[in-house]
N, C-alpha and C positions, 0 to 999 in steps of 0.2 A: 229698614232693610238696607243692606250694604249697596252702595253704588257699584255697578259692574264696570270694571276697567277692561273692557274687551278690546285688547290691542290687536289690530289686524295688519299692522305694517309687516311686510314680508321681507326676510333677510336673504341676501345672496352674497356669496363670495366673501371678500375681506373688507366689506363696506364698514365694518366696525373696528378697523385697526385702531389701536389705543391712542387716545388723546386724553391725558390725565391732568392737564392743567386746570387749576381751580377756576371756576366761572363766577365772576361777580354778579352777572345777570343771566337770566334765561328769557329768550324772546318767545312770547306766546303769539301765535298767529292772530292778527287783528287787534291785539291788546298791547303790543309793544313789549319793551324790556322790563322784567320784574327782578327785583333783588333776590338772588337765589336763596340765601339762607334765612333772611328775615321775612320774606314775602312768599316767594313761589313754593318752596318745599312745605312750609306749614299749611298753606292753603290747600295743596294737593292732599296732604295728610288728613286735613279736616274733611275734604270733599270725598275722598276715596274710602276711608275706613275710620272715620272720626269717632265712632262709638266704641272702638276696640280698647283693650287695656294697654298699659303703657309700653310694654316690650313689643307688642304687635305694632303699635304706632311708630316705634323706633325702626322696626323692620320695614314698615311702609315708607318711612322717610328715606331710608337707604335705597330701596327699590325705586321710589319716585325720582330721587336725585340722579340715580344711575341711568334710568331710562331717559330723563331729560338731557343728560350729558350725551347719551347715545344719539338722540334725535338732533341735538344741536350740531353734533359732529357730522351726521350723515345728511341732514336736511337744512340745517341752519335755523330752524324754528320748530316749535312744537304746537300741536293743536290743543285747544281747550275743549275736551269732550272725550267720550269713550273710545274714539278712534285712536287716541294717544292716551291722555290721562286728564282727569277733570281738575281744573284750577278754580273756576268760579263757584261751582256747586250751587248751594242755595242762596248765595249772595251774602251770607253771614260771615263775619270775620272769624279767623281761627281762635279757639279758646286757648287758655294758658297751657293746657296739657299738650296741645298740638305744637305750640311754640317750643315747649320743653323737649318734645321728641325730636324736632328738627335740630335744636341746639345740642342735645346730647349726642347726636350723630353727625355733627357739623363737618361737612366736607367729605364724608365717607361714601365711597363708591365701590361697586362690585366688579371684579375682573377674574379672568381665568388664564392660566398659562397654556398656550398652544404647544403641547409637547409631542405633536406628531408632524406638523407641517413647517410653518415658518419659525417656530420656536420664539414666538413673540408674546407679549402681554396683550390681552384682548378685553376691551370693555364689553360688559354684558348689555344685551337688550332685555332688561329685567321685566319680563311679562308678569302680570298678576290679574286674577279674576276673583269674583266674589266666592265661588265654590259652594259646596254644600256645608251644612251646619253640623259639625261633629257632635256625637253623643258619647263618645268614649267607649270603654275606659282607656286611659293613657298610662303607659309605663315608661319612665325615663330611660331605663336601661334597654328596653326593647320596644321602641316606639311603634313599629309596624305601620300600617296605613291609617292616616287620620281621615277615614271615610268608610262608612258602612252602607250596605245596600239600602237600608231603611232611613238613612239620614235625609233630611229635607234639603232639596236643591231648587229653591224657588226661582233662581235666575237661569237654570239649565246651563251652568258653566263649569260644573265639576269635571266634565269631560276634557277640559283644557288643563287641569291641574296635574302636576307631575310629582313623583316621589323618588327622585334619584338617590337620596340617601338610603331609604328603605330598600330600594332595588339594587343597591351597590353599583350604580352607574356613575362613572367618572371619566374624565378625558373624552376621547372620541366615542366612547361607549354610551355617553349621555346624548341621546338624539334630540332632546329638547321637547318643546310643546308643539302641537299642530297649529298653534297660532302663528308660527313662523315656519320657515323652510326646515324640514326634518333632515338632520344630517345622518351620516353613516360612519362607522369606525374608520373607513378608508377615505371618507370625504366629509369630515365634521363641519358643521356650521357653528363655529365657536361662540358667537354672541348669543345663540339660542340655547340656554342651559335649562330651560323649563319655565313653569309658571307657578307662582305662589298663590295659595288660597288665602284670601283675606279673612274669611270665617275660620279657616283652619289655623291661621296665624294667631287670631284672637283666642282661639281655644288653647293653643300651646302657651300663649302668654298667661291665660287664666290659670294654667297649671304650672306657673312659676318657671317657665323656660325663657332664657334670655334671647335677645334679638339676633345675636350671631347664630345661634342654633336654629332659630326659626328660618333664617335665610338659608342656611346650609341644608336644612331638611327639605326645602322645596327646590333649591337650585343645584345642590350637590355638595358633597364633603370637600371637594377640591376647589370650590369657589373661595376666593380670597377677598378681603376687605382692606382697603387702603384709604388714607386721606389724600385728596387731590393735591397736586403740587402747587404751592403758593408762590414760588420764586418767579418774579417778573410779572405777576398778575394783578398786584395791588390788593389781593385778598389776604386777610390775616384771620386765622382761626383762634378761638379762645381756648381756655383751659378745658381739657377733656378728661372726664372721669372714665377710666378704663374698666374699673370694677368698683361697685359699692355693694353693700349687702342688705339694702333697704327694701322694705315693703313699698308697694306702689299702688296707684289708683287707675282709673279707667275713664274713658270718654263717656261711659254710661254710669251715672252716679249710683244706680241700683246695684252695680257690681261690688260696691264697698271697697275695702282694702284687701289687696291681694298679697299673699305671702311672697316675700322676695326670694332671691336665689344667691348663689355664690359666684355668679359670673364665670370668668375663666379660671377661678381658683376653686373649682368644684371637685377636685381630686384630693385624696389623702396625701399628707406630706411624705408618706412612705412610698408613694406611687413610683417616684423616680429611683432608679438604681444608684444614682449619685448620693442619695440620702444614706448616711452611714448605718451599718447594721445595728449599732448600739442605740437606735431610736425606734426599734420595733414596738408597736403599741401606741405610738404618737398619732394624733388625729387633729382634724380641723372641722369645726362646725359653726353654723350661723349662731349668733348670740344676741338676744335683744336686751340684755341687761346694761350694756354700755355701747356707745358709738361716738365717733369723732363728729359725725353729722348724720342726720336722718334717724332711722329707727333701729338699725342693727349694725353689728360688726362681725368679724369672724374670729372665733377663739381658737388659737393653736395651742394644743396641749402637748408639750414636749415631755416624753417619758424616756428618761436617760438610764442606760444600764451602767451603773457605777463600776461594775466588775470589769468593764472593758478597759478602763484606765486611759482611754483615748478621747480627745476632743471630738465633738460631733459636728457634722454638716447636715443641715436640713435644707433640702432643695424643694421648695414648694412651687411646683411647675404650673404654668398658665396655659390654658387652651380650651376652646369650645368643646362641648361634649361630642358634637357630630362632625368632627374634623378628621376622623380616621377612615381610610379607604385602602383598597388593594392589600388588605392584610397588615397594614402598618399603623402604628400609633404616631400621629402627627402632633401630639401635644408638645408644647414648648418649641413650636416652629412658627414660621410666618403664615403657613396655611391656617393655623388654629387661632391666630390672634390678629387684632387690628394692627395694621402697619401704619406708622406715623413718621412724619419727617424728622430728621435728626437735628432739630433745632430746639432751643429752650431747655427744659428740665423734665425729668421723670422721677417719680417717687411715690410715697405712701405715708400713712400715719400708723404709729404703733403706740401701745400702752402696756406696761408691765410693772410689777413690783419685784421681779426676780433679777438680781444683779448678775454680772459676768457675761452678758450676751453681746455679740456683735451682729451686724446686719449688712447685707449688700443686695443689689439688684443686678440681675444678669439679662442681657439683651441679645437677640439674634441680629447680627450686623452685616448684611442680612443672612449670610450663610455661615459666618463664624460666630464665636461667642466671646463677648467682652463683658467684664463684670466691674461694677462700681467698687471703688476702694471701700474697705470695711469701715463702718461707723459704729462706735460704742452705743449700745442701747441704754437710754436713760431709764433707770429703774425707780421712778418716784411715784408711780401710779397715776401719772398724768399723760395726756395725749401729746405726742411729739411728731412733727413732720420730718421725714428723712428724704432728702432729694439729692440728685446728681445732675450737674450741668452737662448736657450732651456735647458741648463744644469746648470743654476744658479737659484736655488730655490727662492732666494730673489727677483727675477724679476717676480714672478708669485703669483697669489692669487686664492684660491678656488672660483669658480663661480657658477656652476650649475651641477645637476645630480650626486652629490657625489664627485665633484672635490676636490683634496686635496692640491691645491696650489703649486704643482710641476708637471713638465712634466716627467712622468715615463712610458708612453706607448712606445712600440718599434716603432710604426708608428703613426703619428698624422696627422691632416688635418685642414684646415681653417674652422672656424665656422663663424666668423664675424669680422669686424672692428667696434669699438664702439667709439662714440664721446659723450662728456658730456659738459654741459654748461647751460646758462640761458638767451640766447639772439639769435636774428637772426644772421646768419653767412653764408658765402660762403667759402667752403673749396675745394681745388683741390687735387685729389688722383691720384697717379701714381706708377707704378713699384712695385707691391706687390711681394715679393720674399721670397725664402728659400735659405740660404747659408750654406751648410754643412761644408764648409772649414773655417768658421768664428770661431776663438778661441779668447777669450777675458778675460783678467785678470783685473778686475776692479781696483785692486791696481795700475796698470800701469798708471792710470790717476788720482790717489789720492783718489778714493772712497773707503776708508779703512774699512768702515762699511757696504759696499755693499747695500746701500739703494737707489742707483740710482742718488744721488746728491753728488757733491763735495762741502762740506760746512764746517762750524766750527766744526761740530761733528766729521769729519774726522781728523781735527787738534788734537782734544782731543785724538783720537786713536794713532796718531803719537807721541804726547807728552808722553802718558803713556807707550809707547813702545820704547822710545828713548834709543839707545845703546843696545837694546835687540838683541840677536843673533837668526839666523834661516832664511833660504831662504823662508820658508812658513809663516813667521810672517805677521799678518794682515796689518802692516804698511810698509812692505818691498816692496816699489814700483818698485825698479830697479832690484830686484831679486838677490842682492849680499848677503853677509853673515851677515850683521848687519844693523839695522835701524839707519840712519844718517841724516844729513842735506840735503844730496842729495835726499832723499825720501821726505823731506819737500818741496824742490824746485819743485818736480813734482806735489805735491799737490797744491802749490801756483800757478803754471803755469796754472792749470785747475780749479781754484776756481770759483764757480758759475755755472759750466756747469752741464748738465744732462747727465749721461752716457746712451748710447743707442740712443743718438740724435746727428746727424752730419748735416753739412750744406754745401751747395754749395758756400756760401759766409761767410767769417769769420769776424764777427763784432768786433769793438774795445771794450775793456772791459768797462763796465759801471762804473760810479763814485762810486756807492755803493760797487761794487766788489773791486775796488781799495782801498777803505777805510777799508774794511774787511781785505784785505791783509796787510795793514799797521799795523792794530791791532795785527794780528797774528805774523807779523815779530817782533813786540816789545816783544811778548811772547818768541820768539825764542832767542832774544838777552839777555833777562833776564836769560834764561836757561843757 
C-alpha cells in the first residue's frame, strides 16, 4: 500500500514568495541536515511512492524536492512524517531506481507565475496523497478524470486530489486542494495549485506518460518546471537528459518493462507552421531498431516534395502534452519544457545515411528565440553527438522574437530541433541533453576563429600569431605562454572536424584532409 503523504500545513498570504537557489542540504526536524540530491530526495521517493513505475517516481522526486524547498523557505526545517513528507520510511535504503529518479530530475522544482497580483514567480507547496487506484481506461488525447466511482480508495484520500488540467483551471481559477487554504480568482493562494495522486501518477506512468505531464495533470497546465539556481550555492548539477525514448522499469518488479514515450518530442514534425509546406507527410515515431543508448530512439521520416524546388526547414517542436490552456498551444515555450540554467552545453545525438542535411537547435531565451549555428549532419550510418555551448556567442544566431544571437537569459528551455535540406531522408534522434558541467575552449581543438570548423582559416590565425605571448591568445591551443608549433600540431590533428560534433566511431582522415595538412605543413616549414 502507498504511504499517505497527508500534508496539513496551511498556506496563507505570500509566505511562499520564490526562493529558487539550489539547496545542498535539507534539514529534517530531529535528524539534522541531509544531502538534498543524494540522500533526502531519493529517500522520500522510496518512502512515499517507492513501488511506482519510473516516470511516476520522477514526478514524485520533483514534488518532494519542491515541497522540501517550500518548507525550508517558510519554516527552516521539514518534518519526517505524513504531516510533511516521509523520509525514513521503513528504514531500508533507497534502491537504484529511486536514486535514478532523483538524479534524472536533479534540481528540478515547480513554480507558477502570479499573473494577477504581484506578478512574481511563486514556488509551489506541492501537495500529494495516495489517492484512489485507477482502473481506466485512459486516452492520451482526452485524459478526463483518472478516478471512477468504483475505484478502490483504501486511504480515503481521493477527496484531496485535484484535476486542474482536465477542469481547465489555471492562474487564479485554480483554487488548489482543501489540504491548504483555498484561493479564489480575486484572491488566489498561488502556492496551493492542487494535490497529486500517487496511485494516479503510477497509473499514468504505467500508460507511458512522462513525468512532466503527470505533474501538469495534477497541478495545472500553467505549472512550470525549472532547475534551481546554482550560482553561489556550491551546488553543481550533472548532465541532464531532457528526452530519451527508452522503455523503463518500476519499483514493483512484477510490472516488468513499460513501453517508453517520446517525451517532449511527442508531436509530428509538421505540427509547427514553421515547418515548410514541402514536407507534408513527414512523421516521427519511436523506433526500437537502433539507439544511441537504452532501448529506443525516434525515427524522423522526412518526405520531401521535389516539385517545390525549395530547400526545406523541419522544425520539430518540444513541449509536454498537457501544457496547453486558455485556448492556446504552449508547445515550444518555457511553460511546456524544463527550464535550465544557461551554462554548459545543450545538444542531442543523430544517425543517418542520407547526405545533404544540416541541423540546429533553437532555445527560448527566455521569451526570444535564438538558434545554434547550423552543423552539417554526418551521413555515415553512425551515431554522432551535436552540441552547442551556451556561453559561446559564435555558436548562436538570432532567430525569432527579437533574438540577439547569444544566450543571455538566466534560464532557457528547448524550443525545437531543426533540420534543413532538399531531399527525402530518414534521421534517428536520441538523448537530447543539457550538460551544465561542459566547458569547452574551441582553441583546444584548433578552431582559432571560433567558427565551428577547424580549417585553413584557423591556420591563418595561427600563422599571424606565431611566437605571440599570452595565455589568452586566439591561437594558443595548449594554454601555455606563447604560440608555438605545439599549437599548430593541435590544429593539424583536428583539421577538417566540426567543433560541437563527436562520434561513437572515429573515421580515418579523408584524402582531401590529408592533402590540406600537407599544404599547411609546407607553410610551416617555410616559416
